[in-house]
N, C-alpha and C positions, 0 to 999 in steps of 0.2 A: 504492499499500498504506498503511497507514493508519503515523502512530506513534506507537507500544506504549507511550511511557514515562506518558506524562500519564494511559492506564488502568493500567499495572503500578501508578500509585504511590496513584492518587485509590483504589483496592482494598486497600490496604495502610489508608492512613489508613481506610477504613472497619473494615477489617478489626478496626483499635483504638481504635477511636471508639466502635464497636457491641459491642463483644466481652464487657459487661457490662452494658448494658442494651440497652433497648429500644428508647427515643427517643434521638436529641441535636441540641443545638440548634446550627444552623448556624455560627454563633459558633462552639461547639468543635470539628466537623468543617474551617473554616477555619485552627484555632488547630493544629489536627494537620499540615494540609496545610505550612502557613505554615513551620513546623518543617526538611521535606523541600527539601535543595537542588538536587532535579531539579526541582522541581514551578519553572516564573518565573511573576512577577506575573502573565505573561498571562492564563497558566494560573490563577491562584490568583482571577482577577479573572472567571472561569466562576461561584466559587461564591456574590459579591457581586452577584451576579444571583438569589437565589436568597430570595423572599422569609423576615425572619426569623420566626422557628417551629422547635416542635419536629416531627420525621421521623422514621417508623422507617424500616430500613436498605432497606426496599423503595422508599421516598416517595422519600428522597433521591437512592437512584440513578434514580429517572421522572426526576426535576428536574435534575440532571444532565446526563441526558439530553437534553432540552426545550429545554438551553439551549446545549446543543453543534448542535444542529437547528435553532435560530429561529437559530443564527451560521453553520448550512451548512459545518459542520466536522467531519459525522459520515465525511465520502471522506478525511478529513487524522489526525483524531485515532480517530475508530471510535467503537461504541457502549460504556458500560458493561453487561457482560452481566450478569442477576441467575441467581445459581446459587441453588434449591432443595438445601433437607435436610430429607431424611426426615421428616413427622411437620410442616413447616410447611402455610402456609395459600398 
């Protein structure tokens, strides 16, 4: 059964970072994530594997999930689900 601490914390980080903007830099997500006590250095290292740049929330979720899959951690961590809101593409 997946340990959902990482996923829950990352969802909250993404909610905070993307609250008032369409795109965000990886460093902004990392900065917000590093302020969370429940995210370990190993968990934050996932973000270090994402190339620098600006990404939409959907793109960021896809990239984080790709890192999880590349590390073969989807069974232990799970994957971040993308929730669609009405009117979103």
